A tleap script that builds the chain and sets N, CA, C and O, in Angstrom:
source leaprc.protein.ff14SB
mol = sequence {
  NMET PHE LYS ARG ILE ILE ALA LEU LEU ILE
  GLY TYR LEU SER LEU TYR THR VAL VAL ASN
  ASP ILE PRO THR ALA SER TYR ASP GLU PHE
  MET GLN TRP VAL SER SER LEU ILE LEU ASN
  PRO PHE HIE PHE VAL VAL SER SER PHE LEU
  ALA LEU ILE GLY VAL ILE ALA TYR GLY ILE
  MET ILE LYS THR VAL ILE ALA ASP PHE LYS
  HIE ARG SER THR GLN SER LEU LEU VAL GLY
  ILE ILE TYR CYS ALA LEU VAL LEU VAL SER
  MET PHE SER LEU TYR ARG MET ASN GLN ILE
  LEU ILE LEU ILE PHE LEU PRO CYS SER VAL
  ILE TYR GLY ILE ILE SER LEU SER GLN ARG
  LYS VAL ILE GLU ARG GLU GLN GLU GLY ALA
  CGLU
}
set mol.1.N position { 80.407 90.684 105.256 }
set mol.1.CA position { 80.872 90.354 106.589 }
set mol.1.C position { 82.372 90.112 106.593 }
set mol.1.O position { 83.049 90.388 107.584 }
set mol.2.N position { 82.895 89.592 105.474 }
set mol.2.CA position { 84.325 89.323 105.394 }
set mol.2.C position { 85.138 90.612 105.507 }
set mol.2.O position { 86.174 90.639 106.170 }
set mol.3.N position { 84.668 91.677 104.860 }
set mol.3.CA position { 85.367 92.963 104.931 }
set mol.3.C position { 85.352 93.519 106.353 }
set mol.3.O position { 86.319 94.137 106.799 }
set mol.4.N position { 84.257 93.296 107.052 }
set mol.4.CA position { 84.161 93.771 108.435 }
set mol.4.C position { 85.148 93.036 109.341 }
set mol.4.O position { 85.783 93.648 110.200 }
set mol.5.N position { 85.272 91.742 109.148 }
set mol.5.CA position { 86.214 90.960 109.957 }
set mol.5.C position { 87.652 91.382 109.659 }
set mol.5.O position { 88.473 91.478 110.571 }
set mol.6.N position { 87.957 91.634 108.388 }
set mol.6.CA position { 89.301 92.094 108.017 }
set mol.6.C position { 89.578 93.453 108.654 }
set mol.6.O position { 90.671 93.680 109.173 }
set mol.7.N position { 88.593 94.365 108.618 }
set mol.7.CA position { 88.762 95.681 109.249 }
set mol.7.C position { 88.968 95.536 110.754 }
set mol.7.O position { 89.780 96.249 111.346 }
set mol.8.N position { 88.236 94.618 111.367 }
set mol.8.CA position { 88.396 94.368 112.801 }
set mol.8.C position { 89.793 93.833 113.100 }
set mol.8.O position { 90.420 94.259 114.070 }
set mol.9.N position { 90.281 92.922 112.293 }
set mol.9.CA position { 91.629 92.381 112.499 }
set mol.9.C position { 92.699 93.451 112.314 }
set mol.9.O position { 93.648 93.523 113.095 }
set mol.10.N position { 92.551 94.274 111.293 }
set mol.10.CA position { 93.525 95.346 111.059 }
set mol.10.C position { 93.537 96.319 112.233 }
set mol.10.O position { 94.602 96.676 112.737 }
set mol.11.N position { 92.355 96.746 112.667 }
set mol.11.CA position { 92.270 97.664 113.798 }
set mol.11.C position { 92.811 97.055 115.078 }
set mol.11.O position { 93.546 97.701 115.825 }
set mol.12.N position { 92.439 95.803 115.325 }
set mol.12.CA position { 92.891 95.147 116.547 }
set mol.12.C position { 94.409 94.959 116.554 }
set mol.12.O position { 95.070 95.254 117.549 }
set mol.13.N position { 94.955 94.469 115.447 }
set mol.13.CA position { 96.397 94.214 115.410 }
set mol.13.C position { 97.211 95.498 115.491 }
set mol.13.O position { 98.272 95.518 116.116 }
set mol.14.N position { 96.732 96.568 114.870 }
set mol.14.CA position { 97.488 97.812 114.938 }
set mol.14.C position { 97.438 98.402 116.348 }
set mol.14.O position { 98.461 98.855 116.863 }
set mol.15.N position { 96.262 98.401 116.977 }
set mol.15.CA position { 96.199 98.907 118.352 }
set mol.15.C position { 96.883 97.961 119.332 }
set mol.15.O position { 97.434 98.409 120.338 }
set mol.16.N position { 96.856 96.673 119.055 }
set mol.16.CA position { 97.568 95.713 119.896 }
set mol.16.C position { 99.072 96.013 119.886 }
set mol.16.O position { 99.734 95.965 120.923 }
set mol.17.N position { 99.590 96.320 118.709 }
set mol.17.CA position { 101.009 96.642 118.600 }
set mol.17.C position { 101.341 97.920 119.359 }
set mol.17.O position { 102.351 97.987 120.059 }
set mol.18.N position { 100.502 98.918 119.222 }
set mol.18.CA position { 100.745 100.193 119.907 }
set mol.18.C position { 100.609 100.027 121.412 }
set mol.18.O position { 101.435 100.532 122.173 }
set mol.19.N position { 99.575 99.326 121.843 }
set mol.19.CA position { 99.335 99.140 123.281 }
set mol.19.C position { 100.485 98.384 123.931 }
set mol.19.O position { 100.879 98.711 125.050 }
set mol.20.N position { 101.025 97.389 123.256 }
set mol.20.CA position { 102.146 96.637 123.828 }
set mol.20.C position { 103.464 97.382 123.699 }
set mol.20.O position { 104.423 97.060 124.400 }
set mol.21.N position { 103.531 98.364 122.823 }
set mol.21.CA position { 104.771 99.110 122.616 }
set mol.21.C position { 104.956 100.233 123.636 }
set mol.21.O position { 106.075 100.485 124.083 }
set mol.22.N position { 103.879 100.900 124.000 }
set mol.22.CA position { 103.976 102.073 124.880 }
set mol.22.C position { 103.846 101.630 126.336 }
set mol.22.O position { 102.807 101.097 126.727 }
set mol.23.N position { 104.882 101.843 127.138 }
set mol.23.CA position { 104.805 101.469 128.557 }
set mol.23.C position { 104.098 102.566 129.362 }
set mol.23.O position { 104.439 103.743 129.246 }
set mol.24.N position { 103.137 102.183 130.157 }
set mol.24.CA position { 102.453 103.145 131.023 }
set mol.24.C position { 102.482 102.713 132.486 }
set mol.24.O position { 101.771 103.281 133.315 }
set mol.25.N position { 103.292 101.719 132.805 }
set mol.25.CA position { 103.332 101.203 134.172 }
set mol.25.C position { 103.983 102.212 135.121 }
set mol.25.O position { 103.517 102.397 136.245 }
set mol.26.N position { 105.048 102.857 134.677 }
set mol.26.CA position { 105.701 103.839 135.534 }
set mol.26.C position { 106.153 105.031 134.692 }
set mol.26.O position { 106.305 104.941 133.474 }
set mol.27.N position { 106.355 106.114 135.365 }
set mol.27.CA position { 106.771 107.345 134.699 }
set mol.27.C position { 108.163 107.193 134.091 }
set mol.27.O position { 108.416 107.691 132.994 }
set mol.28.N position { 109.067 106.509 134.791 }
set mol.28.CA position { 110.437 106.338 134.287 }
set mol.28.C position { 110.464 105.520 132.999 }
set mol.28.O position { 111.190 105.860 132.064 }
set mol.29.N position { 109.681 104.447 132.943 }
set mol.29.CA position { 109.626 103.642 131.714 }
set mol.29.C position { 109.052 104.448 130.561 }
set mol.29.O position { 109.531 104.354 129.431 }
set mol.30.N position { 108.023 105.243 130.848 }
set mol.30.CA position { 107.414 106.052 129.796 }
set mol.30.C position { 108.395 107.105 129.279 }
set mol.30.O position { 108.482 107.332 128.072 }
set mol.31.N position { 109.121 107.737 130.174 }
set mol.31.CA position { 110.088 108.752 129.750 }
set mol.31.C position { 111.247 108.115 128.981 }
set mol.31.O position { 111.775 108.730 128.054 }
set mol.32.N position { 111.645 106.913 129.341 }
set mol.32.CA position { 112.669 106.204 128.586 }
set mol.32.C position { 112.151 105.884 127.183 }
set mol.32.O position { 112.906 105.970 126.215 }
set mol.33.N position { 110.885 105.519 127.063 }
set mol.33.CA position { 110.277 105.263 125.757 }
set mol.33.C position { 110.230 106.546 124.926 }
set mol.33.O position { 110.505 106.517 123.727 }
set mol.34.N position { 109.883 107.673 125.560 }
set mol.34.CA position { 109.845 108.956 124.851 }
set mol.34.C position { 111.239 109.335 124.368 }
set mol.34.O position { 111.387 109.814 123.243 }
set mol.35.N position { 112.250 109.134 125.180 }
set mol.35.CA position { 113.612 109.458 124.745 }
set mol.35.C position { 114.070 108.535 123.615 }
set mol.35.O position { 114.825 108.963 122.741 }
set mol.36.N position { 113.633 107.300 123.620 }
set mol.36.CA position { 113.970 106.412 122.503 }
set mol.36.C position { 113.265 106.863 121.224 }
set mol.36.O position { 113.799 106.668 120.132 }
set mol.37.N position { 112.080 107.462 121.336 }
set mol.37.CA position { 111.400 108.014 120.161 }
set mol.37.C position { 112.153 109.194 119.585 }
set mol.37.O position { 112.209 109.370 118.368 }
set mol.38.N position { 112.734 110.004 120.459 }
set mol.38.CA position { 113.496 111.163 119.996 }
set mol.38.C position { 114.746 110.701 119.253 }
set mol.38.O position { 115.125 111.289 118.240 }
set mol.39.N position { 115.375 109.658 119.753 }
set mol.39.CA position { 116.595 109.166 119.117 }
set mol.39.C position { 116.316 108.305 117.886 }
set mol.39.O position { 117.178 108.166 117.019 }
set mol.40.N position { 115.123 107.730 117.807 }
set mol.40.CA position { 114.753 106.888 116.681 }
set mol.40.C position { 113.394 107.356 116.132 }
set mol.40.O position { 112.358 106.800 116.498 }
set mol.41.N position { 113.394 108.373 115.258 }
set mol.41.CA position { 112.112 108.920 114.786 }
set mol.41.C position { 111.301 107.951 113.924 }
set mol.41.O position { 110.083 108.097 113.823 }
set mol.42.N position { 111.948 106.972 113.305 }
set mol.42.CA position { 111.213 105.998 112.510 }
set mol.42.C position { 110.252 105.206 113.389 }
set mol.42.O position { 109.134 104.899 112.974 }
set mol.43.N position { 110.680 104.883 114.583 }
set mol.43.CA position { 109.837 104.164 115.537 }
set mol.43.C position { 108.604 105.016 115.884 }
set mol.43.O position { 107.496 104.492 115.994 }
set mol.44.N position { 108.802 106.313 116.053 }
set mol.44.CA position { 107.693 107.222 116.345 }
set mol.44.C position { 106.698 107.271 115.187 }
set mol.44.O position { 105.487 107.256 115.405 }
set mol.45.N position { 107.208 107.330 113.963 }
set mol.45.CA position { 106.340 107.386 112.786 }
set mol.45.C position { 105.525 106.102 112.669 }
set mol.45.O position { 104.328 106.151 112.390 }
set mol.46.N position { 106.158 104.969 112.879 }
set mol.46.CA position { 105.454 103.690 112.787 }
set mol.46.C position { 104.390 103.588 113.883 }
set mol.46.O position { 103.264 103.170 113.612 }
set mol.47.N position { 104.733 103.962 115.108 }
set mol.47.CA position { 103.754 103.902 116.207 }
set mol.47.C position { 102.590 104.843 115.954 }
set mol.47.O position { 101.438 104.480 116.194 }
set mol.48.N position { 102.872 106.037 115.477 }
set mol.48.CA position { 101.805 107.000 115.185 }
set mol.48.C position { 100.910 106.500 114.059 }
set mol.48.O position { 99.687 106.628 114.129 }
set mol.49.N position { 101.511 105.936 113.033 }
set mol.49.CA position { 100.743 105.416 111.902 }
set mol.49.C position { 99.842 104.265 112.334 }
set mol.49.O position { 98.676 104.205 111.946 }
set mol.50.N position { 100.378 103.362 113.130 }
set mol.50.CA position { 99.570 102.234 113.611 }
set mol.50.C position { 98.435 102.703 114.523 }
set mol.50.O position { 97.325 102.175 114.453 }
set mol.51.N position { 98.706 103.687 115.371 }
set mol.51.CA position { 97.651 104.222 116.236 }
set mol.51.C position { 96.561 104.875 115.395 }
set mol.51.O position { 95.375 104.701 115.675 }
set mol.52.N position { 96.947 105.616 114.377 }
set mol.52.CA position { 95.976 106.269 113.502 }
set mol.52.C position { 95.133 105.240 112.749 }
set mol.52.O position { 93.914 105.381 112.654 }
set mol.53.N position { 95.781 104.212 112.219 }
set mol.53.CA position { 95.059 103.151 111.504 }
set mol.53.C position { 94.083 102.448 112.449 }
set mol.53.O position { 92.946 102.173 112.065 }
set mol.54.N position { 94.510 102.156 113.668 }
set mol.54.CA position { 93.636 101.492 114.630 }
set mol.54.C position { 92.441 102.342 115.013 }
set mol.54.O position { 91.322 101.836 115.090 }
set mol.55.N position { 92.661 103.634 115.255 }
set mol.55.CA position { 91.564 104.526 115.625 }
set mol.55.C position { 90.571 104.655 114.473 }
set mol.55.O position { 89.361 104.621 114.694 }
set mol.56.N position { 91.073 104.803 113.244 }
set mol.56.CA position { 90.193 104.914 112.088 }
set mol.56.C position { 89.419 103.616 111.871 }
set mol.56.O position { 88.223 103.651 111.583 }
set mol.57.N position { 90.088 102.473 112.004 }
set mol.57.CA position { 89.408 101.188 111.808 }
set mol.57.C position { 88.300 100.987 112.837 }
set mol.57.O position { 87.203 100.556 112.483 }
set mol.58.N position { 88.569 101.291 114.103 }
set mol.58.CA position { 87.528 101.148 115.112 }
set mol.58.C position { 86.428 102.186 114.924 }
set mol.58.O position { 85.268 101.904 115.227 }
set mol.59.N position { 86.756 103.369 114.437 }
set mol.59.CA position { 85.734 104.364 114.125 }
set mol.59.C position { 84.808 103.881 113.029 }
set mol.59.O position { 83.592 104.058 113.111 }
set mol.60.N position { 85.381 103.271 112.003 }
set mol.60.CA position { 84.567 102.706 110.917 }
set mol.60.C position { 83.702 101.560 111.440 }
set mol.60.O position { 82.551 101.410 111.031 }
set mol.61.N position { 84.258 100.758 112.341 }
set mol.61.CA position { 83.471 99.663 112.915 }
set mol.61.C position { 82.304 100.193 113.738 }
set mol.61.O position { 81.203 99.644 113.683 }
set mol.62.N position { 82.538 101.245 114.493 }
set mol.62.CA position { 81.462 101.843 115.286 }
set mol.62.C position { 80.385 102.408 114.364 }
set mol.62.O position { 79.192 102.255 114.628 }
set mol.63.N position { 80.808 103.062 113.283 }
set mol.63.CA position { 79.855 103.587 112.305 }
set mol.63.C position { 79.036 102.448 111.694 }
set mol.63.O position { 77.826 102.584 111.512 }
set mol.64.N position { 79.678 101.348 111.383 }
set mol.64.CA position { 78.996 100.206 110.783 }
set mol.64.C position { 77.987 99.590 111.745 }
set mol.64.O position { 76.884 99.225 111.338 }
set mol.65.N position { 78.354 99.474 113.003 }
set mol.65.CA position { 77.437 98.909 114.004 }
set mol.65.C position { 76.209 99.808 114.155 }
set mol.65.O position { 75.083 99.314 114.221 }
set mol.66.N position { 76.421 101.114 114.209 }
set mol.66.CA position { 75.298 102.042 114.340 }
set mol.66.C position { 74.402 101.969 113.106 }
set mol.66.O position { 73.177 101.948 113.221 }
set mol.67.N position { 75.015 101.931 111.933 }
set mol.67.CA position { 74.227 101.859 110.689 }
set mol.67.C position { 73.452 100.546 110.599 }
set mol.67.O position { 72.321 100.528 110.113 }
set mol.68.N position { 74.053 99.441 111.066 }
set mol.68.CA position { 73.350 98.152 111.049 }
set mol.68.C position { 72.114 98.177 111.940 }
set mol.68.O position { 71.062 97.668 111.554 }
set mol.69.N position { 72.231 98.759 113.115 }
set mol.69.CA position { 71.090 98.796 114.013 }
set mol.69.C position { 70.055 99.823 113.564 }
set mol.69.O position { 68.882 99.720 113.921 }
set mol.70.N position { 70.479 100.798 112.792 }
set mol.70.CA position { 69.545 101.792 112.282 }
set mol.70.C position { 68.695 101.212 111.154 }
set mol.70.O position { 67.491 101.463 111.087 }
set mol.71.N position { 69.318 100.442 110.273 }
set mol.71.CA position { 68.620 99.827 109.147 }
set mol.71.C position { 68.438 98.346 109.448 }
set mol.71.O position { 69.129 97.496 108.886 }
set mol.72.N position { 67.508 98.051 110.334 }
set mol.72.CA position { 67.322 96.689 110.825 }
set mol.72.C position { 66.556 95.815 109.843 }
set mol.72.O position { 65.567 96.240 109.246 }
set mol.73.N position { 67.026 94.606 109.691 }
set mol.73.CA position { 66.271 93.519 109.080 }
set mol.73.C position { 66.648 92.268 109.862 }
set mol.73.O position { 67.587 92.300 110.659 }
set mol.74.N position { 65.946 91.188 109.652 }
set mol.74.CA position { 66.174 89.990 110.463 }
set mol.74.C position { 67.594 89.461 110.309 }
set mol.74.O position { 68.248 89.141 111.301 }
set mol.75.N position { 68.070 89.367 109.083 }
set mol.75.CA position { 69.407 88.826 108.865 }
set mol.75.C position { 70.481 89.827 109.300 }
set mol.75.O position { 71.458 89.439 109.940 }
set mol.76.N position { 70.313 91.100 108.963 }
set mol.76.CA position { 71.338 92.069 109.317 }
set mol.76.C position { 71.362 92.332 110.814 }
set mol.76.O position { 72.399 92.721 111.352 }
set mol.77.N position { 70.233 92.125 111.500 }
set mol.77.CA position { 70.215 92.293 112.944 }
set mol.77.C position { 71.083 91.240 113.616 }
set mol.77.O position { 71.844 91.560 114.529 }
set mol.78.N position { 70.981 89.991 113.179 }
set mol.78.CA position { 71.806 88.923 113.737 }
set mol.78.C position { 73.288 89.167 113.436 }
set mol.78.O position { 74.138 89.016 114.314 }
set mol.79.N position { 73.588 89.543 112.199 }
set mol.79.CA position { 74.965 89.838 111.812 }
set mol.79.C position { 75.469 91.046 112.598 }
set mol.79.O position { 76.620 91.068 113.033 }
set mol.80.N position { 74.612 92.045 112.778 }
set mol.80.CA position { 74.995 93.235 113.536 }
set mol.80.C position { 75.298 92.924 114.986 }
set mol.80.O position { 76.242 93.472 115.556 }
set mol.81.N position { 74.507 92.048 115.589 }
set mol.81.CA position { 74.738 91.673 116.990 }
set mol.81.C position { 76.041 90.899 117.128 }
set mol.81.O position { 76.809 91.140 118.059 }
set mol.82.N position { 76.295 89.980 116.218 }
set mol.82.CA position { 77.550 89.220 116.263 }
set mol.82.C position { 78.745 90.143 116.064 }
set mol.82.O position { 79.748 90.038 116.769 }
set mol.83.N position { 78.628 91.045 115.098 }
set mol.83.CA position { 79.724 91.981 114.824 }
set mol.83.C position { 79.939 92.931 116.002 }
set mol.83.O position { 81.078 93.230 116.362 }
set mol.84.N position { 78.855 93.400 116.596 }
set mol.84.CA position { 78.959 94.272 117.761 }
set mol.84.C position { 79.643 93.543 118.920 }
set mol.84.O position { 80.467 94.124 119.625 }
set mol.85.N position { 79.301 92.282 119.109 }
set mol.85.CA position { 79.934 91.489 120.169 }
set mol.85.C position { 81.430 91.319 119.903 }
set mol.85.O position { 82.240 91.406 120.826 }
set mol.86.N position { 81.797 91.076 118.641 }
set mol.86.CA position { 83.218 90.945 118.306 }
set mol.86.C position { 83.978 92.241 118.565 }
set mol.86.O position { 85.096 92.211 119.079 }
set mol.87.N position { 83.383 93.377 118.213 }
set mol.87.CA position { 84.027 94.671 118.452 }
set mol.87.C position { 84.195 94.911 119.950 }
set mol.87.O position { 85.253 95.357 120.394 }
set mol.88.N position { 83.159 94.617 120.724 }
set mol.88.CA position { 83.241 94.816 122.171 }
set mol.88.C position { 84.272 93.899 122.818 }
set mol.88.O position { 85.009 94.327 123.706 }
set mol.89.N position { 84.331 92.643 122.383 }
set mol.89.CA position { 85.313 91.705 122.935 }
set mol.89.C position { 86.731 92.152 122.593 }
set mol.89.O position { 87.626 92.071 123.434 }
set mol.90.N position { 86.940 92.621 121.369 }
set mol.90.CA position { 88.285 93.069 120.992 }
set mol.90.C position { 88.681 94.311 121.771 }
set mol.90.O position { 89.831 94.430 122.194 }
set mol.91.N position { 87.743 95.245 121.971 }
set mol.91.CA position { 88.062 96.445 122.757 }
set mol.91.C position { 88.321 96.084 124.221 }
set mol.91.O position { 89.205 96.661 124.855 }
set mol.92.N position { 87.563 95.141 124.754 }
set mol.92.CA position { 87.773 94.737 126.137 }
set mol.92.C position { 89.130 94.055 126.309 }
set mol.92.O position { 89.814 94.273 127.309 }
set mol.93.N position { 89.517 93.235 125.340 }
set mol.93.CA position { 90.827 92.581 125.459 }
set mol.93.C position { 91.954 93.608 125.369 }
set mol.93.O position { 92.966 93.472 126.057 }
set mol.94.N position { 91.794 94.637 124.528 }
set mol.94.CA position { 92.790 95.703 124.485 }
set mol.94.C position { 92.780 96.500 125.788 }
set mol.94.O position { 93.833 96.916 126.272 }
set mol.95.N position { 91.607 96.711 126.348 }
set mol.95.CA position { 91.493 97.432 127.614 }
set mol.95.C position { 92.207 96.693 128.733 }
set mol.95.O position { 92.830 97.318 129.592 }
set mol.96.N position { 92.123 95.368 128.732 }
set mol.96.CA position { 92.794 94.578 129.767 }
set mol.96.C position { 94.317 94.674 129.658 }
set mol.96.O position { 95.028 94.510 130.650 }
set mol.97.N position { 94.815 94.943 128.438 }
set mol.97.CA position { 96.268 95.066 128.255 }
set mol.97.C position { 96.802 96.404 128.751 }
set mol.97.O position { 97.835 96.458 129.418 }
set mol.98.N position { 96.092 97.487 128.422 }
set mol.98.CA position { 96.565 98.821 128.795 }
set mol.98.C position { 95.357 99.753 128.883 }
set mol.98.O position { 94.865 100.243 127.867 }
set mol.99.N position { 94.890 99.991 130.099 }
set mol.99.CA position { 93.679 100.769 130.303 }
set mol.99.C position { 93.833 102.227 129.882 }
set mol.99.O position { 92.918 102.801 129.291 }
set mol.100.N position { 94.960 102.819 130.178 }
set mol.100.CA position { 95.155 104.246 129.914 }
set mol.100.C position { 95.078 104.546 128.424 }
set mol.100.O position { 94.380 105.471 128.010 }
set mol.101.N position { 95.785 103.776 127.626 }
set mol.101.CA position { 95.804 104.053 126.189 }
set mol.101.C position { 94.458 103.801 125.533 }
set mol.101.O position { 94.052 104.557 124.650 }
set mol.102.N position { 93.765 102.762 125.945 }
set mol.102.CA position { 92.459 102.479 125.349 }
set mol.102.C position { 91.451 103.531 125.780 }
set mol.102.O position { 90.547 103.858 125.011 }
set mol.103.N position { 91.577 104.066 126.977 }
set mol.103.CA position { 90.698 105.157 127.389 }
set mol.103.C position { 91.000 106.445 126.622 }
set mol.103.O position { 90.187 107.370 126.632 }
set mol.104.N position { 92.141 106.517 125.966 }
set mol.104.CA position { 92.447 107.632 125.069 }
set mol.104.C position { 91.978 107.317 123.656 }
set mol.104.O position { 91.383 108.172 122.999 }
set mol.105.N position { 92.236 106.098 123.177 }
set mol.105.CA position { 91.913 105.735 121.800 }
set mol.105.C position { 90.411 105.540 121.570 }
set mol.105.O position { 89.909 105.888 120.501 }
set mol.106.N position { 89.691 104.997 122.541 }
set mol.106.CA position { 88.271 104.706 122.356 }
set mol.106.C position { 87.434 105.959 122.108 }
set mol.106.O position { 86.634 105.961 121.172 }
set mol.107.N position { 87.578 107.027 122.900 }
set mol.107.CA position { 86.803 108.235 122.579 }
set mol.107.C position { 87.142 108.815 121.207 }
set mol.107.O position { 86.265 109.336 120.518 }
set mol.108.N position { 88.399 108.725 120.815 }
set mol.108.CA position { 88.783 109.199 119.481 }
set mol.108.C position { 88.082 108.372 118.407 }
set mol.108.O position { 87.621 108.924 117.408 }
set mol.109.N position { 87.998 107.073 118.597 }
set mol.109.CA position { 87.311 106.210 117.635 }
set mol.109.C position { 85.817 106.499 117.590 }
set mol.109.O position { 85.223 106.533 116.512 }
set mol.110.N position { 85.210 106.706 118.747 }
set mol.110.CA position { 83.780 107.008 118.795 }
set mol.110.C position { 83.496 108.327 118.092 }
set mol.110.O position { 82.541 108.424 117.321 }
set mol.111.N position { 84.305 109.335 118.348 }
set mol.111.CA position { 84.121 110.634 117.698 }
set mol.111.C position { 84.296 110.499 116.193 }
set mol.111.O position { 83.507 111.058 115.431 }
set mol.112.N position { 85.309 109.772 115.749 }
set mol.112.CA position { 85.510 109.576 114.320 }
set mol.112.C position { 84.329 108.831 113.697 }
set mol.112.O position { 83.887 109.184 112.604 }
set mol.113.N position { 83.821 107.817 114.369 }
set mol.113.CA position { 82.685 107.063 113.853 }
set mol.113.C position { 81.438 107.913 113.739 }
set mol.113.O position { 80.707 107.810 112.754 }
set mol.114.N position { 81.182 108.757 114.737 }
set mol.114.CA position { 80.010 109.624 114.696 }
set mol.114.C position { 80.161 110.681 113.609 }
set mol.114.O position { 79.200 110.984 112.902 }
set mol.115.N position { 81.354 111.241 113.471 }
set mol.115.CA position { 81.573 112.239 112.421 }
set mol.115.C position { 81.403 111.616 111.047 }
set mol.115.O position { 80.777 112.218 110.175 }
set mol.116.N position { 81.947 110.424 110.833 }
set mol.116.CA position { 81.811 109.794 109.519 }
set mol.116.C position { 80.371 109.381 109.255 }
set mol.116.O position { 79.936 109.375 108.104 }
set mol.117.N position { 79.622 109.036 110.300 }
set mol.117.CA position { 78.208 108.714 110.142 }
set mol.117.C position { 77.415 109.953 109.755 }
set mol.117.O position { 76.561 109.887 108.872 }
set mol.118.N position { 77.684 111.079 110.403 }
set mol.118.CA position { 76.971 112.308 110.053 }
set mol.118.C position { 77.403 112.805 108.674 }
set mol.118.O position { 76.592 113.385 107.952 }
set mol.119.N position { 78.651 112.593 108.299 }
set mol.119.CA position { 79.118 112.981 106.966 }
set mol.119.C position { 78.407 112.148 105.902 }
set mol.119.O position { 78.117 112.644 104.814 }
set mol.120.N position { 78.135 110.913 106.207 }
set mol.120.CA position { 77.417 110.039 105.274 }
set mol.120.C position { 76.002 110.571 105.036 }
set mol.120.O position { 75.502 110.526 103.912 }
set mol.121.N position { 75.357 111.075 106.094 }
set mol.121.CA position { 74.020 111.651 105.951 }
set mol.121.C position { 74.058 112.890 105.062 }
set mol.121.O position { 73.163 113.090 104.241 }
set mol.122.N position { 75.082 113.717 105.218 }
set mol.122.CA position { 75.208 114.928 104.402 }
set mol.122.C position { 75.375 114.561 102.937 }
set mol.122.O position { 74.770 115.188 102.067 }
set mol.123.N position { 76.184 113.557 102.657 }
set mol.123.CA position { 76.407 113.125 101.270 }
set mol.123.C position { 75.117 112.572 100.681 }
set mol.123.O position { 74.807 112.838 99.520 }
set mol.124.N position { 74.351 111.798 101.474 }
set mol.124.CA position { 73.082 111.257 100.984 }
set mol.124.C position { 72.089 112.375 100.682 }
set mol.124.O position { 71.355 112.297 99.698 }
set mol.125.N position { 72.058 113.405 101.510 }
set mol.125.CA position { 71.159 114.534 101.275 }
set mol.125.C position { 71.552 115.290 100.011 }
set mol.125.O position { 70.687 115.702 99.238 }
set mol.126.N position { 72.848 115.473 99.798 }
set mol.126.CA position { 73.307 116.157 98.588 }
set mol.126.C position { 72.954 115.376 97.333 }
set mol.126.O position { 72.611 115.963 96.306 }
set mol.127.N position { 73.037 114.049 97.413 }
set mol.127.CA position { 72.699 113.223 96.261 }
set mol.127.C position { 71.200 113.251 96.000 }
set mol.127.O position { 70.781 113.212 94.843 }
set mol.128.N position { 70.391 113.318 97.035 }
set mol.128.CA position { 68.933 113.408 96.851 }
set mol.128.C position { 68.558 114.745 96.214 }
set mol.128.O position { 67.654 114.810 95.381 }
set mol.129.N position { 69.253 115.806 96.607 }
set mol.129.CA position { 68.962 117.123 96.055 }
set mol.129.C position { 69.403 117.251 94.605 }
set mol.129.O position { 68.837 118.047 93.856 }
set mol.130.N position { 70.405 116.480 94.200 }
set mol.130.CA position { 70.908 116.550 92.830 }
set mol.130.C position { 70.001 115.812 91.854 }
set mol.130.O position { 70.037 116.082 90.653 }
set mol.131.N position { 69.201 114.896 92.346 }
set mol.131.CA position { 68.338 114.097 91.465 }
set mol.131.C position { 67.089 114.797 91.076 }
set mol.131.O position { 66.273 114.242 90.340 }
savepdb mol mol.pdb
quit
């Protein structure tokens, strides 16, 4: 559970930084931000890296929540529900900060989580066939 909380904090803090960095209130502010990225490419690299880390972290969290509910036991069900609630609360708080960006990042995270979940099944099948 400790690793899950750390992953949640990493994902939340990285997306929090990106969400607060990118202005979406008006077109002029956004274009000024884009021009500052052109003049300062290091800022663009850092923002892109943080967005990627946040999307991957939330994708892993989504995969973990799905796997927990798939392999149910009494203790893991309670832990899964608490973890699912924490993920939903963190996504909702990010959504309240900047709706547009989270509506872009959330589908990317869901797709990544589903792909990594299906990739896990393929690896398990290959290992069963090798035995």
